[in-house]
C-alpha positions in Angstrom: 24.7 28.4 -3.2 23.0 27.4 0.6 19.5 26.9 -1.4 20.8 25.0 -4.2 22.4 22.6 -1.7 19.4 22.2 0.5 17.2 21.9 -3.1 19.9 18.9 -4.0 20.1 17.1 -0.2 17.3 17.4 1.5 14.3 15.2 1.1 11.8 17.8 -0.1 8.2 17.2 1.3 5.1 19.2 -0.1 1.7 18.9 -1.6 1.2 17.2 -4.4 -1.4 19.7 -5.9 1.4 22.4 -6.3 1.9 22.9 -9.8 -0.4 20.3 -11.0 -1.1 20.9 -14.6 -5.3 21.5 -15.1 -5.2 18.0 -17.3 -3.7 16.3 -14.0 -6.1 17.7 -12.3 -9.1 17.1 -14.5 -8.2 13.8 -14.6 -7.5 13.2 -10.6 -11.7 14.3 -10.3 -12.0 11.9 -12.8 -10.7 9.0 -11.2 -12.4 9.8 -8.4 -16.1 10.2 -9.6 -15.7 6.7 -10.2 -14.0 5.7 -7.0 -17.3 7.5 -5.2 -19.5 5.4 -7.4 -17.6 2.3 -6.1 -17.8 3.4 -2.5 -21.5 3.9 -2.6 -22.3 0.6 -4.3 -19.7 -1.5 -1.9 -20.6 -1.2 1.7 -19.8 -4.2 2.6 -17.1 -7.2 1.3 -19.7 -9.0 -0.5 -21.0 -6.0 -2.5 -17.3 -4.8 -3.4 -16.3 -8.6 -4.9 -19.8 -8.1 -6.7 -19.2 -5.2 -7.6 -15.2 -5.5 -8.6 -16.4 -9.1 -10.6 -19.2 -7.1 -12.9 -15.6 -4.1 -13.1 -13.1 -7.8 -14.2 -16.0 -9.6 -16.5 -16.2 -6.0 -18.0 -12.4 -5.7 -19.0 -11.9 -9.6 -20.2 -11.4 -11.8 -16.9 -13.3 -14.8 -16.5 -13.3 -17.5 -13.8 -10.6 -19.3 -13.9 -12.7 -22.5 -13.3 -13.6 -22.2 -17.1 -10.2 -22.7 -17.8 -8.4 -25.9 -18.8 -5.1 -24.7 -19.0 -3.6 -20.8 -19.1 -1.2 -18.8 -21.5 0.3 -15.7 -21.1 -1.9 -12.7 -21.3 -4.8 -15.0 -20.2 -6.8 -12.8 -17.4 -8.3 -14.8 -14.8 -10.4 -14.6 -11.1 -11.1 -16.6 -8.0 -13.9 -15.9 -5.8 -14.2 -17.6 -2.6 -17.0 -18.5 -0.7 -19.0 -14.2 -2.2 -16.7 -12.0 0.8 -12.7 -12.4 -1.6 -11.4 -12.6 -4.2 -8.0 -12.7 -6.4 -7.2 -11.9 -9.8 -4.3 -12.8 -12.1 -3.2 -11.3 -15.3 -0.1 -14.8 -16.9 3.2 -13.2 -17.5 5.6 -14.3 -20.4 8.1 -14.9 -17.6 7.4 -18.4 -15.8 5.9 -18.2 -12.5 8.5 -20.0 -10.5 10.8 -16.4 -11.5 8.3 -14.9 -8.9 4.8 -13.2 -9.5 4.2 -9.6 -8.3 1.4 -9.1 -5.7 -1.1 -5.9 -4.7 -2.9 -7.1 -1.8 -5.9 -5.2 -0.5 -9.2 -6.0 1.9 -12.5 -5.1 1.3 -14.0 -5.5 5.3 -14.4 -2.7 7.2 -15.3 -1.9 10.6 -19.0 -2.6 11.5 -21.4 -4.2 13.6 -22.7 -7.3 13.1 -26.4 -8.8 13.7 -26.0 -11.4 17.1 -27.4 -14.8 16.0 -30.6 -14.2 18.0 -31.2 -10.2 17.1 -34.7 -9.3 17.7 -35.7 -8.0 20.9 -38.7 -6.1 22.0 -38.5 -3.9 25.3 -40.9 -0.9 26.3 -43.2 -0.9 23.3 -39.8 -0.7 21.0 -38.2 -3.3 18.7 -34.1 -3.5 18.9 -31.4 -6.2 16.4 -28.7 -6.8 19.0 -25.5 -6.3 17.5 -21.7 -7.3 18.1 -19.5 -4.6 16.8 -16.7 -6.1 13.8 -13.2 -4.7 14.3 -11.5 -1.8 16.2 -14.3 1.3 16.6 -14.9 3.5 18.7 -18.4 2.5 19.8 -19.8 6.3 20.7 -19.7 6.8 16.9 -22.3 4.8 16.3 -24.7 6.4 18.3 -27.4 9.0 16.7 -26.0 8.1 13.0 -28.2 7.1 9.8 -27.6 3.5 9.7 -28.6 0.6 7.2 -28.6 -2.6 6.6 -27.2 -5.3 4.3 -26.2 -8.9 4.1 -28.0 -12.5 3.2 -30.0 -14.5 5.1 -30.0 -18.0 3.7 -33.1 -20.0 5.2 -32.6 -23.9 5.5 -33.4 -25.5 2.7 -30.6 -23.2 1.1 -32.7 -20.1 -0.6 -30.2 -17.5 -0.5 -32.3 -13.9 0.4 -30.3 -10.5 -0.2 -30.8 -7.3 2.1 -29.7 -3.6 1.4 -32.3 -1.5 3.3 -31.7 2.4 4.5 -29.3 3.1 1.3 -32.8 4.4 -1.0 -33.5 7.8 -0.7 -37.2 6.2 -0.2 -36.1 3.4 2.6 -36.3 3.9 6.0 -33.3 4.0 7.8 -32.2 2.7 11.4 -30.1 3.9 14.3 -28.9 3.4 17.5 -30.3 5.9 20.1 -28.2 7.5 23.1 -28.4 9.3 26.5 -29.7 13.0 26.6 -26.8 15.7 28.1 -29.6 16.7 30.5 -29.3 12.7 32.0 -26.0 12.3 31.0 -24.0 13.1 34.0 -23.1 9.8 35.1 -22.1 8.7 31.3 -20.4 12.0 31.0 -17.8 10.9 33.8 -16.8 7.7 32.2 -13.6 7.2 30.5 -14.1 7.8 26.5 -14.1 4.3 25.8 -16.7 3.1 28.0 -19.0 5.9 27.6 -21.6 3.4 25.6 -21.2 -0.4 26.1 -20.3 -2.8 23.7 -24.4 -4.2 24.5 -25.8 -1.3 24.0 -25.2 -0.8 20.7 -28.6 -1.5 19.7 -30.3 -1.2 16.6 -34.1 0.9 16.9 -36.4 -0.9 14.4 -40.2 -0.1 15.0 -42.8 0.8 17.2 -46.3 0.0 16.3 -47.5 -3.0 17.5 -49.3 -5.8 15.9 -52.8 -5.5 16.0 -53.8 -8.4 18.3 -55.2 -8.2 21.7 -54.5 -11.4 22.7 -50.8 -11.7 21.5 -47.6 -10.8 23.4 -44.7 -8.6 22.3 -46.8 -7.1 19.6 -44.3 -4.8 18.4 -41.7 -7.3 17.5 -44.8 -9.4 16.4 -45.5 -6.4 13.7 -42.1 -6.6 12.4 -41.2 -10.0 11.8 -45.0 -9.7 10.1 -43.6 -6.9 7.9 -39.7 -9.1 7.1 -42.3 -12.2 6.4 -44.0 -10.3 4.1 -40.8 -8.4 2.1 -38.3 -11.0 2.9 -40.7 -14.5 3.4 -38.0 -15.3 6.6 -39.0 -16.3 10.3 -37.5 -15.3 13.6 -35.8 -18.7 12.8 -33.8 -17.5 9.2 -31.6 -15.4 11.6 -29.6 -17.8 12.7 -28.4 -18.9 9.2 -28.0 -14.7 8.0 -24.9 -12.4 7.4 -26.3 -8.5 8.3 -24.2 -5.8 8.9 -24.9 -2.8 10.0 -23.1 0.1 8.3 -23.3 4.1 7.9 -26.0 5.3 5.5 -24.1 8.3 4.6 -23.1 8.6 0.6 -19.8 8.7 -0.3 -19.2 12.5 -1.0 -16.6 15.0 -2.3 -15.4 16.9 0.7 -14.3 20.8 0.8 -15.3 23.9 -1.0 -12.5 22.7 -3.5 -13.5 19.0 -3.6 -10.0 18.2 -2.6 -10.9 15.2 -0.9 -13.4 12.2 -0.4 -15.3 11.2 2.8 -16.9 8.0 3.1 -17.5 4.9 5.5 -15.1 2.3 4.4 -12.1 3.7 2.9 -10.1 1.8 4.7 -9.3 -0.5 2.7 -11.7 -0.2 -0.1 -9.7 3.0 -1.6 -6.7 0.8 -2.3 -9.1 -2.0 -2.9 -10.8 0.0 -5.9 -7.9 1.4 -7.2 -5.4 -1.8 -6.9 -8.3 -3.2 -9.4 -8.6 0.1 -11.2 -5.0 -0.5 -12.5 -4.6 -4.1 -12.8 -8.2 -3.5 -15.4 -5.6 -1.0 -17.5 -2.9 -4.1 -17.8 -2.6 -5.9 -21.3 0.9 -7.9 -21.8 2.9 -8.2 -18.2 6.7 -9.8 -18.2 5.7 -10.8 -14.4 2.7 -12.6 -13.6 0.6 -10.0 -12.1 -1.9 -11.0 -9.0 -4.6 -9.0 -7.3 -5.8 -9.7 -4.1 -8.6 -8.5 -2.3 -9.2 -10.2 1.0 -11.9 -10.7 4.3 -11.6 -10.4 7.7 -8.1 -8.1 8.0 -9.9 -5.7 10.3 -10.0 -9.1 12.7 -7.1 -10.6 12.1 -7.1 -12.0 8.9 -8.7 -15.1 10.2 -10.7 -18.2 8.8 -11.1 -19.2 5.5 -12.3 -16.4 4.0 -9.1 -14.0 5.2 -5.5 -14.6 4.0 -4.5 -16.6 7.0 -6.0 -19.5 5.3 -4.4 -21.4 2.6 -7.3 -20.5 0.3 -4.7 -17.9 -1.7 -2.0 -21.2 -2.1 -4.9 -23.1 -4.0 -5.1 -19.8 -6.2 -2.0 -19.8 -6.8 -1.5 -23.5 -7.0 -4.0 -23.4 -9.7 -2.2 -21.2 -12.1 1.2 -23.2 -11.6 -0.8 -26.6 -12.6 -3.3 -24.6 -15.8 0.1 -23.1 -17.0 1.9 -26.7 -16.9 4.9 -25.7 -14.7 3.3 -27.5 -11.2 6.3 -29.4 -9.4 6.9 -30.6 -6.0 7.8 -27.6 -4.0 7.5 -25.1 -6.7 4.7 -23.1 -4.6 7.7 -22.3 -2.1 10.1 -21.4 -4.4 7.0 -18.7 -6.3 6.7 -16.8 -2.9 10.0 -16.8 -2.0 11.0 -15.2 -5.7 7.5 -12.6 -5.8 7.1 -9.5 -4.6 4.1 -7.2 -2.8 2.8 -4.6 -2.0 0.7 -4.4 0.9 -1.9 -2.0 -0.1 -3.8 -0.9 3.1 -3.8 2.3 4.3 -2.1 4.5 6.2 -2.5 7.1 9.2 -2.7 10.6 8.2 -1.5 13.2 10.1 -4.0 15.5 11.6 -2.7 19.2 13.1 -5.6 18.8 15.7 -5.2 15.6 16.9 -1.0 15.7 16.5 0.6 15.1 19.8 0.2 11.8 18.8 2.8 11.5 15.8 6.7 12.1 14.9 5.7 14.9 12.5 8.7 14.5 10.6 8.1 10.6 10.3 4.1 10.9 9.4 2.2 11.0 6.2 0.2 14.0 4.9 -2.7 13.9 3.1 -2.0 15.3 -0.5 1.1 14.0 -0.6 1.3 11.1 -2.4 1.3 7.5 -1.9 2.4 6.4 1.8 4.6 3.6 2.1 5.0 2.2 5.6 9.0 -0.1 6.1 6.9 -1.4 9.6 3.7 -1.3 11.1 3.5 -3.3 14.6 3.5 -1.6 18.1 5.5 -0.5 20.6 9.1 -2.3 20.1 7.9 -3.2 16.2 6.2 -6.1 17.3 4.3 -7.8 15.0 5.3 -6.5 12.0 7.1 -7.9 8.8 10.2 -4.7 8.7 11.4 -4.5 4.8 14.9 -4.7 4.2 16.5 -1.8 2.3 17.0 -3.6 -0.8 13.0 -3.5 -1.4 12.3 -0.3 -0.3 14.9 0.9 -2.5 14.2 -1.3 -5.7 10.1 0.3 -5.0 11.6 3.8 -4.8 13.4 3.0 -8.2 10.0 2.7 -9.7 8.1 5.2 -8.1 10.8 7.9 -8.9 11.4 6.8 -12.6 7.6 6.9 -12.8 7.2 10.9 -11.0 5.2 9.8 -8.7 5.4 11.3 -5.8 5.5 9.0 -2.0 6.1 10.0 1.2 7.5 7.1 3.7 6.3 7.1 7.3 5.9 5.7 10.6 2.1 4.8 12.5 2.0 7.3 15.0 4.6 7.9 17.5 6.6 4.9 19.6 4.9 3.7 22.2 1.6 5.6 21.2 -0.3 2.2 20.1 0.1 0.4 16.3 -1.4 -1.9 14.0 -1.3 -4.6 11.0 -2.1 -5.2 7.6 -1.3 -8.7 5.6 1.8 -7.8 5.0 3.4 -10.3 7.4 1.2 -13.1 6.7 3.3 -12.9 2.6 6.1 -12.2 4.3 6.0 -15.2 6.1 6.2 -16.8 2.5 9.1 -15.1 1.8 7.3 -12.8 -0.4 9.0 -9.0 -0.3 6.5 -6.7 1.2 6.2 -3.1 2.3 2.7 -1.6 3.3 1.6 0.9 0.7 -1.6 2.8 0.9 -3.4 6.1 0.8 -3.1 8.1 3.8 -6.2 8.8 5.6 -7.9 10.8 8.8 -10.7 9.2 11.0 -9.5 5.9 10.1 -12.3 3.8 11.6 -14.7 6.2 12.0 -18.1 5.9 10.8 -17.1 8.8 8.0 -12.9 8.7 6.8 -11.3 11.1 4.3 -8.9 10.6 2.1 -7.4 13.1 -0.8 -7.8 13.1 -4.3 -4.0 13.6 -5.1 -3.7 10.5 -2.6 -6.0 8.2 -4.4 -4.8 8.6 -7.7 -1.5 8.4 -6.5 -2.2 5.5 -5.5 -3.5 4.3 -8.9 -0.1 5.1 -10.3 1.6 3.2 -7.8 0.3 0.0 -8.2 0.4 -0.1 -12.4 3.9 0.9 -12.4 4.7 -1.9 -9.8 3.0 -4.5 -11.8 4.2 -3.0 -14.9 8.1 -2.8 -14.1 
């Protein structure tokens, strides 16, 4: 009797891998193979958007600029400066009754080159960097690094750079102090052990063969770059070059149950939401997918969610469905619903002291919902209302999708944020809904394949609701 009562009344928390069928397991592994391929092709926001464009066009999506009018069933996208992307499928209901949005971001913590990055010291040549987003600086030393991005010359010519991913490419590294001489360094606090100004990427050591030249190693490196890319040192002034780990995304564990990769925050939610949208055809409510930029540094700038570019995209949908009228955009947002598709902190038993175990997200337990994020007294949180949480729960339970609702660690231990508050400020009902991650913001993060597939099913069910 007691056990049956517990079965009825308790919130049962268990791994989604329990009692899973072989067919479901194979489907999860197959989906994760596609995700791993996406990660290896998409190490920067520009690359992620380019890959997303290819996927979208292969599934019938077209640039919104090619449409003079829109009707139900039309599939469109808009790319903002090659670094963020919005996609939509027009529903049978009017947009003024609201839209359903899933919003992820495609930028990840990394190292950016400074505007004047190249220098020589003691016959070594380096790139100076400025870290982007919240990183533990010591994690970026002594690992293989690659260089991705663009160099735009003053005449407008754009050169794409990708060095360190191919097995025949050289890789790069940031050196660290040998333990034999690191007595003072080892006494420092972990956050101060490596200074931001010391995150300099080692590039070469061979001097140019000219007795009269100064800075011979720098000259040799510039000569190599000039021969390969036809650039000079001044062209770095108008470049966007990012230093990212050269690691490949791989399956993790003897059971291959997890994925290890750079950039899973938040490309795991970007890929799963994009993949879910590709399966949609006739939708009742217009479905919108956001792949945003700059989330890791506060969503500022004209490619971040704080800009008005998303408003412009929705206004274009209203214009081309012939619905628009004064103040209608505000009404659309006030009647809309959103899943802020961003990752959650997965419970790590090695560091269990920072989590409230009863309110933590566990790998393999399904999609993670965060009613609020923020810090301390919910500072900076949008805090989804109970009615909307219940509405989302109903979708998940009707579709037999395993989910968990959690917080980002213990109260007052830390905190974080997503793009949820930005859309909530427009009047949209929003809840954070993403995949739990171990080692978040590290050069190599860990997720569960079960949760990855759960995210895909969640976003699909949300749009089809």
